[in-house]
VMD Tcl script that draws the C-alpha trace (Angstrom):
set ca {
  {8.35 6.39 5.59}
  {8.93 2.99 3.99}
  {12.39 0.84 4.05}
  {13.18 -1.67 1.44}
  {14.45 -4.78 3.29}
  {15.02 -7.18 0.86}
  {13.98 -9.11 -2.59}
  {13.95 -12.28 -4.28}
  {12.94 -14.09 -7.41}
  {9.34 -15.65 -6.92}
  {8.12 -18.31 -9.10}
  {4.50 -18.63 -9.27}
  {1.85 -20.55 -11.38}
  {1.33 -17.25 -13.34}
  {5.01 -16.50 -14.03}
  {8.20 -15.43 -12.27}
  {7.82 -12.00 -10.07}
  {10.11 -9.98 -8.32}
  {9.30 -10.17 -4.76}
  {10.20 -7.01 -2.74}
  {9.72 -6.67 1.16}
  {9.04 -3.45 2.56}
  {8.60 -2.23 6.28}
  {6.99 1.13 7.52}
  {8.06 0.92 11.00}
  {4.79 -1.08 12.21}
  {3.85 -3.61 9.21}
  {5.61 -5.32 6.50}
  {4.21 -4.82 3.03}
  {5.14 -6.79 -0.28}
  {5.31 -5.56 -3.88}
  {5.28 -8.49 -6.59}
  {6.65 -7.18 -9.64}
  {6.92 -8.35 -13.19}
  {8.72 -6.82 -16.10}
  {10.03 -3.31 -16.34}
  {7.67 -0.93 -14.61}
  {10.06 2.11 -13.87}
  {8.93 5.16 -16.03}
  {6.55 3.02 -17.94}
  {3.08 3.90 -19.33}
  {-0.23 1.81 -18.86}
  {1.47 -0.50 -16.36}
  {-1.16 -2.70 -14.44}
  {-1.17 -2.28 -10.88}
  {-3.28 -3.99 -8.13}
  {-3.23 -2.88 -4.30}
  {-4.41 -6.19 -2.67}
  {-5.45 -6.05 0.96}
  {-4.63 -9.31 3.26}
  {-7.17 -11.85 3.77}
  {-6.79 -14.72 6.12}
  {-9.91 -16.50 5.10}
  {-9.31 -16.65 1.33}
  {-5.66 -16.71 1.20}
  {-4.85 -19.02 4.12}
  {-7.87 -20.98 4.42}
  {-9.24 -20.90 0.76}
  {-12.66 -19.66 2.16}
  {-15.31 -19.32 -0.47}
  {-17.11 -16.43 1.53}
  {-15.23 -13.87 -0.05}
  {-13.41 -13.15 -3.75}
  {-10.13 -12.08 -2.32}
  {-8.20 -15.23 -3.73}
  {-10.02 -14.91 -7.05}
  {-9.16 -11.18 -7.48}
  {-5.55 -11.90 -6.67}
  {-5.57 -14.55 -9.42}
  {-7.17 -12.26 -11.82}
  {-4.47 -9.74 -11.31}
  {-1.69 -11.98 -11.66}
  {-3.48 -13.52 -14.66}
  {-3.60 -10.17 -16.27}
  {0.15 -9.20 -15.36}
  {1.27 -12.41 -16.91}
  {-0.70 -11.68 -20.04}
  {0.75 -7.93 -20.25}
  {4.10 -9.18 -19.43}
  {4.57 -6.73 -16.61}
  {2.75 -5.09 -13.67}
  {2.82 -4.69 -9.98}
  {0.60 -6.34 -7.21}
  {1.19 -4.55 -3.78}
  {0.17 -6.88 -0.58}
  {-1.09 -4.60 2.28}
  {-1.50 -6.28 5.93}
  {-5.02 -4.89 6.19}
  {-7.31 -7.71 7.03}
  {-10.81 -6.81 7.05}
  {-10.68 -3.22 5.45}
  {-7.79 -2.55 7.87}
  {-10.06 -3.18 11.24}
  {-8.31 -6.58 11.84}
  {-9.35 -10.06 11.86}
  {-11.58 -9.85 14.92}
  {-13.58 -7.14 13.39}
  {-14.14 -9.72 10.48}
  {-15.37 -12.29 13.02}
  {-17.63 -9.83 15.07}
  {-19.12 -8.45 11.59}
  {-20.40 -11.59 10.35}
  {-23.80 -11.67 11.94}
  {-24.69 -8.18 9.93}
  {-22.93 -8.97 6.82}
  {-25.88 -10.78 4.73}
  {-28.58 -8.19 5.67}
  {-26.23 -4.89 5.48}
  {-23.03 -5.36 3.52}
  {-19.63 -5.78 4.64}
  {-19.05 -2.06 5.21}
  {-22.19 -1.41 7.34}
  {-21.35 -4.91 9.06}
  {-18.20 -3.30 10.44}
  {-19.92 -0.25 11.55}
  {-22.45 -2.15 13.11}
  {-20.04 -4.07 15.09}
  {-18.28 -0.97 16.23}
  {-15.51 -0.65 13.67}
  {-14.69 1.70 10.79}
  {-16.67 1.03 7.42}
  {-12.91 1.22 5.90}
  {-9.98 1.75 8.14}
  {-7.38 1.09 5.36}
  {-4.75 3.68 4.54}
  {-2.86 3.61 0.93}
  {0.01 5.79 1.98}
  {2.17 2.71 2.05}
  {1.12 1.57 -1.31}
  {1.87 5.16 -2.78}
  {5.46 4.96 -1.19}
  {6.30 1.60 -2.84}
  {5.10 2.98 -6.18}
  {7.75 6.09 -5.56}
  {10.49 3.37 -4.73}
  {9.79 1.35 -7.89}
  {9.88 4.60 -9.79}
  {6.39 4.01 -11.16}
  {4.85 7.13 -12.50}
  {1.26 7.47 -11.21}
}
mol new
graphics top color blue
foreach p $ca { graphics top sphere $p radius 0.5 }
foreach p [lrange $ca 0 end-1] q [lrange $ca 1 end] { graphics top cylinder $p $q radius 0.2 }
display resetview
């Protein structure tokens, strides 16, 4: 079960969001929310997994940074929406899995590359995201 730890106003180049920090007993997750989303219809929502390469080091080897920006732009244009940031680097396998899968990625694609490196093709879980949406009174 998640616990809401705190929140603040977060000013971005895409507008002002409400940043809400959650903890599930092992990891922190963040929701950024713009506008009224409780009990609304047709609300934009993106669940986004952590990506060290793209978000911290501006890597051009993946599209994670561009996907996050596109979600923020869409929410800005709509005037409301939610982005949930989950700590699930490398499809939930961790950064070492990403590094170890690189030799296989071009030939086999990322999911198969993880398997060839000894990891799950996709180890992510979306339980925390669902609990965050419940906390935000988001009607799925």
